[in-house]
C-alpha positions in Angstrom: 10.1 -4.7 0.9 6.4 -3.8 0.6 5.7 -5.2 4.0 8.5 -3.1 5.5 7.0 0.0 3.8 3.6 -0.8 5.2 5.0 -1.3 8.7 6.9 2.0 8.5 3.7 3.9 7.3 2.0 2.5 10.4 4.9 3.7 12.6 4.6 7.2 11.1 0.9 7.3 11.8 1.5 6.1 15.4 4.1 8.7 16.0 2.0 11.5 14.6 -0.8 10.4 16.9 1.5 10.2 19.9 2.8 13.7 19.3 -0.8 14.9 19.0 -0.2 16.0 15.4 -2.9 13.7 14.0 -6.0 15.7 13.0 -9.6 14.6 13.0 -10.8 17.0 10.3 -9.1 16.9 6.9 -8.0 20.1 5.2 -10.2 21.6 2.4 -10.0 20.0 -1.0 -8.4 23.3 -2.2 -5.6 23.0 0.4 -5.0 19.4 -0.7 -4.9 20.4 -4.4 -1.6 22.4 -4.0 1.0 21.6 -6.6 3.9 22.8 -4.4 6.2 20.1 -2.9 4.8 18.9 0.4 1.9 21.3 -0.1 4.1 23.8 1.7 1.8 26.7 0.7 -1.4 25.1 2.2 -0.5 22.4 4.7 1.9 21.8 7.6 4.2 18.8 7.2 2.2 16.7 9.6 -0.9 17.4 7.6 0.8 16.5 4.4 2.0 13.2 5.9 -1.5 12.4 7.2 -3.6 13.5 4.3 -1.4 13.2 1.2 1.7 11.0 1.7 0.2 8.1 3.9 -3.0 7.7 1.8 -1.1 7.8 -1.5 1.5 5.2 -0.5 -1.2 3.0 1.2 -3.2 3.1 -2.0 -0.1 2.1 -4.1 0.5 -0.8 -1.8 -3.2 -1.9 -2.0 -3.2 -1.7 -5.8 0.2 -3.4 -6.0 1.4 -0.4 -8.0 5.0 0.6 -8.4 6.3 2.6 -5.4 8.2 5.8 -5.7 11.9 5.2 -6.6 13.0 8.2 -4.6 11.8 9.7 -1.4 13.3 12.6 0.5 11.0 13.5 3.4 13.7 13.5 6.1 15.4 16.8 5.1 12.0 18.6 5.1 11.1 17.0 8.4 14.3 18.0 10.0 13.8 21.6 9.0 10.2 21.6 10.0 10.8 20.3 13.5 14.1 22.2 14.1 13.7 24.1 17.4 10.5 22.2 18.2 10.1 21.1 21.8 8.3 17.9 20.6 10.0 14.6 21.1 10.2 13.8 17.4 13.2 11.4 17.4 11.0 8.3 16.7 9.0 10.1 14.0 12.2 11.3 12.3 13.6 7.7 12.5 10.5 6.4 10.8 10.8 9.1 8.1 14.5 8.2 7.6 13.5 4.6 7.2 10.8 5.3 4.6 13.3 7.5 2.7 15.7 4.6 2.7 13.1 2.0 1.7 11.7 4.0 -1.1 15.1 5.1 -2.2 16.3 1.6 -2.7 19.0 1.7 -0.1 
């Protein structure tokens, strides 16, 4: 299962890059320190994925730490991209997959 999680993280990164949502400059440490879910008060969802979610889960995999038992990114992503003209179907599919993998489904 850990290999599937790693592969899905790579897919998420690839989709963010393909959609030109991957940023070269990280947000400020203050923005990253938000305690709100998904850092909604300081980051966009793509920024949260790139600078918080992906690095955190990659680190858990590297350290062979326990992975989250529940993940619910998909509802937030659907809302965030609603009405967007971006071709987000593949990104949303990858987010659905990570939710499923980390949710034990």
